[in-house]
N, C-alpha and C positions, 0 to 999 in steps of 0.2 A: 648640185646640192650646196655648193659654196654660196651662191647668191641667196639661198634661203637662210643660211646661217647668218650671213651679213645682215639680211633684212630683220631677222629675229633679234640679233644683237642691237641693231639700231632702234628697234621698237622697245626693247628693254631699257636702253639708255634714255630714250625719250620719256618712258613712264617714270623712271627714277627722277629725272630732272623735273618733270611735271609734279611729282609728289612733293619734292622739296619746295618748288615754287608755290604750291598751293597750301603749304603748311601754315597753320594759324598759330601754332605754338613753337617757341624756340627756347631751349634751356640747356644748361650744362649739368651733367650729373656729378656725383662726388669725385669721380676720377678725372673730371675735366672734359669728358667726351661731349661733343655738341650733338643735340638731338633736335629734329624737326618733326612735327606731328600735327595732325588735325584734331588730336585729342589732348586734353590738359595733361601736364606731367604728373607722375605719381605723387601721392600725398607727402612723401618723405622729402621732396625737393623743396628747399627753402625758397621763399619769394625772391631773395636776392640773386638767385641763380637763374631766374626766368628772364630771358632777354627779350621775348616777344610773346604777347598773349593775344587771344582772339578778340577780347574786349578789354577796356581799361578796368573792368570790374574784377573782383577776386575770382580765384578758381572755384568751381562748384564745391560746396561743402565747407567753404571758409568764409569768414566775415569780410565784408567789403572794407578796404582801407579808407581812412579819412582823407589821406593825401592822394597823390597820383597812384595809378595802378601799378601792378608788378612790372610792366614794361618800362616804367620810369625808375626802377630800382637801380639800374646801371647809371642813372643820372641823365637829365635832359641834355641833349647835345652830345652825349657819349656815343662814340662810334660803335656801330654794330659790324658784323661781318659784311663785307661787300662795300664798306665805305659809307653806308647810310648812317644817319644819326637819328636817335629817338627824340621825340618832342613830347612834352607833357601837356596834354590837352586840358588838364584840370588846373594848371597853374593860374591862368588869367581868371578863371571862375572863382578862385579862392580869395579874390579881392585885391591881390597884389599884382605887380607886374611879373612877367615871366622871369626877369632878372632877379627879383627878390626871391622867388621860389627856387631858382637855381642856386642862389647863394645859401639859402636855408638848407637845401638838400646837400650841397657840398659841405657845409658846416657839420651837418649830422653825419655825413660819411667820414669826415676827418675825425670827429669825436669817436665814432665807432671803431675806426682804425687804431686810434690811440688806445682805446679800451682793450681792443684785441691784442695789441702789442704789449700792453701792461700785463694782461692776463697770461700771455705766453712767457714773458719774462718771469713772472711769479711761479708759473708751473715749472720752468727750467730751474729756478732757484730751489724750489721744493724738492725736485728730483735730485739735485746735487746734494742737498742736505740729507736726504734719505740715504743716498749712497755713502756719504761720509759717516753717518750714524751706523750704518751696517758694518762699515770697515772698523769703526771703534769697537762695536760689539764683538766682532770676530777677533780683534786684537786682545780684548779683555778675556775672551774665552781661552785664547792661546796662553796668555799670561797666567790665568788661574788654573790651567790644566796640570801644572806641575812638570811639564816637559821642559827640558833645557832649552833656553832661548839664546840664540847667538846673533851677533851682529858682525859686520865686517868693518874693520877700522880703516884709517886712511892709507895704511901700508898694504891693505888687501888681506890682512890676517883675520882669522875668525876669533872673536872674543865672546865668551859666554857671560850672561848677566849673573851678577851675584844675587843672593837672596835679598839684600837691601835694595839693589837696583830694581829687582822684580817688584818688590813691595811698593817702591816709589812710583813705578810706572803703573801699577794697578790702581793706586790712589789717584794719580793724575788722570788716568783714563776714565775712572768712575766719576770724577769731578766734571770732566768734559762732557760725559754722557748726560749727567744731571743738568748741566747748564744748557746744552744745545739739543738734546735728543729726548725731550719729554714725550712719552707715549701716552696716547689718549684712547 
């Protein structure tokens, strides 16, 4: 029985290897998992994540790109798994040399990366501002609640805010909210 198991296991491994070797499509999903298939990737996979396609044309159901196909989205000359590099077949046909197309593609990639970095920084700044505004609102609710508010002084002793200090902090917090936390 052992020889049969070994033969079955060897056959299964050969089928798996043949399936990957025959794959016409190669892409990464949202979690970074690499997929090989003879079918196009699902519609939700962006063209930038498609590493290899069956043809340089677009996926079924999408418009054909004006520039190189999705396989060139990683960039001409960009290494694929296994050490191979992708080449853009449409570059020389576009009227320029392959080097011009590579430079234009690299420039677009750098512009896209810069725009993505700027958008991420803006999103982070917005999130920090939202947290700060929520903290200010919570502070204002506490000050306006009428509860006694205490602070700890430099000697570690607890001091309660006087009515004048409370009113000053309420005014200060409201001004800061109006200046920085406009709600729309």
